[in-house]
DRENTIVEX-733867 format. One record per residue (C-alpha): residue number from 0; y, z, x. Coordinates in pm, whole numbers. Layout:
N
> NUM,Y,Z,X
...
This chain:
168
> 0,10490,13812,9240
> 1,10334,13463,9292
> 2,10291,13332,9644
> 3,10453,13013,9765
> 4,10125,12827,9725
> 5,10079,12954,9369
> 6,10433,12837,9281
> 7,10365,12492,9428
> 8,10035,12462,9241
> 9,10213,12558,8918
> 10,10478,12291,8974
> 11,10213,12029,9047
> 12,10027,12120,8727
> 13,10349,12075,8533
> 14,10406,11735,8689
> 15,10053,11622,8612
> 16,10083,11734,8248
> 17,10415,11552,8205
> 18,10299,11228,8370
> 19,10259,10933,8134
> 20,9901,10859,8030
> 21,9943,10484,8071
> 22,10033,10333,8406
> 23,10388,10213,8436
> 24,10436,9842,8485
> 25,10699,9686,8699
> 26,10928,9472,8484
> 27,10827,9108,8476
> 28,11054,8859,8649
> 29,11318,8698,8433
> 30,11467,8353,8469
> 31,11731,8299,8733
> 32,12058,8202,8572
> 33,12118,7831,8593
> 34,11763,7703,8637
> 35,11830,7347,8758
> 36,11517,7204,8602
> 37,11192,7104,8760
> 38,11193,6936,9101
> 39,11186,6557,9085
> 40,11028,6488,9423
> 41,10755,6642,9631
> 42,10903,6836,9924
> 43,10752,6870,10270
> 44,10412,7021,10195
> 45,10305,7157,10534
> 46,10034,7420,10479
> 47,10186,7740,10619
> 48,10055,8063,10463
> 49,10161,8375,10653
> 50,10071,8736,10564
> 51,10436,8843,10576
> 52,10501,8933,10212
> 53,10709,8619,10154
> 54,10577,8319,9959
> 55,10475,8020,10172
> 56,10315,7679,10107
> 57,9944,7733,10051
> 58,9985,8069,9877
> 59,9934,8140,9509
> 60,10192,8384,9376
> 61,10282,8528,9037
> 62,10627,8448,8900
> 63,10820,8355,8589
> 64,10766,7989,8494
> 65,11001,7825,8241
> 66,10857,7620,7957
> 67,10913,7247,7997
> 68,11073,7207,7658
> 69,11307,7509,7689
> 70,11395,7641,8034
> 71,11548,7956,7883
> 72,11198,8066,7783
> 73,10879,8095,7983
> 74,10608,8330,8098
> 75,10469,8507,8402
> 76,10190,8305,8561
> 77,10028,8210,8892
> 78,10185,7924,9087
> 79,10066,7743,9400
> 80,10363,7717,9638
> 81,10379,7369,9796
> 82,10724,7361,9959
> 83,11098,7424,9935
> 84,11390,7253,9764
> 85,11709,7405,9905
> 86,11717,7774,9808
> 87,11426,7727,9568
> 88,11052,7722,9627
> 89,10853,7441,9467
> 90,10524,7527,9301
> 91,10251,7400,9073
> 92,10148,7609,8769
> 93,9791,7735,8739
> 94,9583,7799,8431
> 95,9242,7949,8366
> 96,9200,7722,8063
> 97,8941,7452,8128
> 98,9097,7110,8072
> 99,8786,6909,8165
> 100,8682,6896,7798
> 101,9017,6753,7688
> 102,9097,6551,8001
> 103,9173,6227,7815
> 104,9407,6402,7572
> 105,9582,6579,7860
> 106,9627,6250,8048
> 107,9770,6082,7737
> 108,10021,6368,7722
> 109,10109,6313,8089
> 110,9938,6626,8219
> 111,9698,6613,8513
> 112,9488,6900,8645
> 113,9280,6967,8958
> 114,9005,7231,8964
> 115,9046,7485,9245
> 116,8778,7739,9155
> 117,8835,8112,9140
> 118,9020,8346,9370
> 119,9207,8673,9410
> 120,9503,8539,9208
> 121,9301,8594,8886
> 122,9199,8958,8841
> 123,8913,8849,8610
> 124,8775,8599,8862
> 125,8802,8302,8626
> 126,8801,7946,8763
> 127,9148,7793,8769
> 128,9311,7453,8752
> 129,9641,7344,8907
> 130,9877,7116,8716
> 131,9968,6841,8961
> 132,10230,6653,8759
> 133,10482,6937,8721
> 134,10689,7052,9019
> 135,10836,7386,8913
> 136,11129,7535,9101
> 137,11064,7902,9178
> 138,11327,8162,9263
> 139,11200,8335,9581
> 140,11348,8664,9455
> 141,11151,8627,9130
> 142,10811,8618,9296
> 143,10626,8927,9177
> 144,10343,8933,9428
> 145,10130,8725,9656
> 146,9800,8655,9483
> 147,9596,8474,9746
> 148,9588,8201,10005
> 149,9429,7879,9883
> 150,9183,7740,10141
> 151,9323,7448,10341
> 152,9076,7190,10208
> 153,9160,7274,9846
> 154,9533,7274,9924
> 155,9504,6927,10081
> 156,9311,6804,9776
> 157,9581,6934,9539
> 158,9868,6788,9744
> 159,9683,6454,9759
> 160,9656,6454,9378
> 161,10029,6536,9347
> 162,10117,6248,9579
> 163,9889,6009,9389
> 164,10047,6111,9059
> 165,10402,6062,9184
> 166,10319,5723,9340
> 167,10145,5585,9042
């Protein structure tokens, strides 16, 4: 007759054998019903990152971002949180694509980017750029994870570029 320990070891072996071979992924955020469109004004942008698990201005988080041309579609991407608009957060989308080579074409299309370097928000450590002319509303419940805190000097540079864009 097997001992208690032998029975437990047998159960554990069975669990290990039946475990999936690929890691499970948490479902990606989906759009909040009734996305009101992008924000039209820059909110209060006080730099206020706090390590409390909630997204704050100055933090880069991962969330679902709607496409400009069709808010019912979008993709999961990093966003720099810059403020709040009612119940929504306001953020700026990031990309690892280098837009320095096509800067003139991007400007003609109305898109402006600021280099922020690399950080913990990109698991591959690639340099990133922040889009300063698009103020995306972000559902706080749709934020998947905190990625990193952007250093204060870079945050101030990005917010300055957003203000310059919206003035000019």
